[in-house]
C-alpha positions, 0 to 999 in steps of 0.5 A, spaced: 499 500 499 505 504 501 509 502 495 515 498 497 518 495 492 525 490 492 531 492 496 528 497 500 528 497 506 523 496 512 524 497 521 519 492 523 518 494 531 513 490 535 514 487 541 509 480 540 511 474 536 506 473 532 506 479 528 514 480 527 515 473 525 508 474 520 513 481 518 519 479 517 517 473 512 512 478 508 520 481 508 523 476 506 520 474 501 517 480 498 526 482 497 524 487 502 531 488 507 527 487 514 531 491 519 528 488 527 529 494 533 527 492 540 520 497 542 524 497 549 521 501 555 526 507 555 528 512 551 534 511 550 530 506 545 526 511 542 533 514 541 536 508 538 530 507 533 531 515 530 539 514 530 537 508 525 532 510 522 537 515 519 542 511 517 537 508 513 536 510 506 528 513 506 526 506 510 518 505 512 516 502 519 511 498 521 510 497 528 502 497 531 499 504 534 501 504 541 509 504 540 508 509 533 505 514 538 510 512 543 515 515 539 512 520 536 510 524 543 518 522 544 520 526 538 516 532 540 518 533 547 525 531 548 527 529 541 532 534 538 530 538 532 534 533 527 529 527 530 522 530 530 525 531 521 526 523 521 520 522 526 515 526 520 518 521 514 518 515 517 512 517 519 509 518 512 513 511 511 509 507 517 503 501 515 500 500 523 500 492 525 494 496 527 491 496 519 491 489 517 484 487 514 487 482 510 492 477 510 490 471 507 490 474 500 498 472 496 503 477 495 508 476 490 515 472 493 521 475 490 526 470 487 532 472 492 540 472 490 545 468 495 548 475 495 541 480 497 541 483 502 535 478 506 535 484 513 540 488 518 542 486 524 543 492 528 548 492 534 545 494 542 549 501 540 550 501 549 558 503 547 556 507 542 553 509 535 548 502 533 551 499 528 548 495 521 551 489 519 548 488 512 546 480 513 545 476 505 541 471 504 548 466 503 551 469 510 545 466 512 545 460 510 553 457 512 550 460 518 545 455 518 549 450 516 555 451 519 550 450 526 547 444 522 553 440 521 556 441 529 549 441 533 546 436 529 539 439 529 533 435 525 527 434 526 527 430 531 527 436 536 524 440 539 526 447 541 524 452 545 527 460 547 524 466 550 530 469 546 528 476 543 527 476 535 530 482 535 537 478 538 541 474 534 540 468 538 533 469 538 532 470 530 538 467 527 539 461 532 532 460 534 528 462 529 531 461 523 536 456 524 530 451 527 525 452 522 531 449 516 532 444 520 524 442 522 525 443 528 518 444 532 519 450 535 516 454 541 516 462 544 516 463 550 515 471 551 521 474 555 518 479 558 515 472 562 522 469 563 522 476 566 516 475 571 517 467 572 523 464 571 520 458 574 515 459 568 522 456 563 522 449 565 515 447 567 515 449 560 520 444 557 518 439 561 511 440 558 514 440 550 519 435 552 525 440 550 531 437 547 533 444 546 534 450 550 538 457 550 540 462 554 545 468 556 550 467 562 544 472 566 538 468 565 541 462 569 543 466 574 535 470 575 532 462 573 537 461 579 535 466 583 529 465 583 529 457 586 532 460 591 534 454 595 527 449 593 528 443 589 525 444 581 518 443 582 515 438 577 521 440 572 523 433 568 529 434 563 532 428 561 530 429 553 535 435 553 541 434 549 544 441 549 543 447 553 546 452 549 549 459 553 551 465 549 551 473 548 555 474 553 560 473 558 560 466 560 561 464 567 564 457 568 562 457 575 554 459 574 554 455 569 557 448 574 552 452 579 547 451 575 548 444 572 549 442 580 542 444 581 538 441 575 542 434 577 535 431 580 532 434 573 536 428 568 539 434 565 545 431 562 552 434 565 555 436 559 549 438 556 551 446 557 553 449 551 557 455 550 556 459 542 559 464 540 555 468 534 558 475 531 553 480 526 
């Protein structure tokens, strides 16, 4: 409706998994370069979004009404003059998920080449300006192939992740890699894990997950919530790999986590340190 064409860029600013996945794959299949950005809750996240929009070439924005209003209020109240101009340009090229009224109609699939940009992964910007890394279809396929050869992902696997889909581990590791291998993939909202970490491994038990993941802090967060209690109703005997990455890894914490969960059937060799860099 807004005239987006193959090769143009769309910022995908959505918190919920389902509309995010719809938008991400609509962009991929249409040859439009997706730029996933976490909505966040702070002014720093809004600054980051406007900085990213300024770096891109006349991007489109796919978001929801309430998020657009928050960014507009921020730009009008606390944003610099250049940020207000960036927001006005972005608003004119915004498509709202609230306005989506037809999802059954087929679109035209764009035939991608290996060297075409699939999406742009932006760094957090925590140490300066956010940096946009252009990931091609070839980059992603090579990464998927390498990961699969090492970890032997297959259609018998069941994965569970609470990592946001705007993050490498969430989007590439536990969505694209899983999809490519026919894994039955489950996603748990990040904010639900933060509020009620015990649900993570209870859900893993219920779905008989074979693949889990978390950064270092997630294991600490789970153990802190567990306190001195034994894990209740948790059976992790199906888990063959539990990935640990995305931030510095504490061997001491890994050992503590594995020891605390030993009674759940979690193999002492299941913890698998990983490293990824967009």
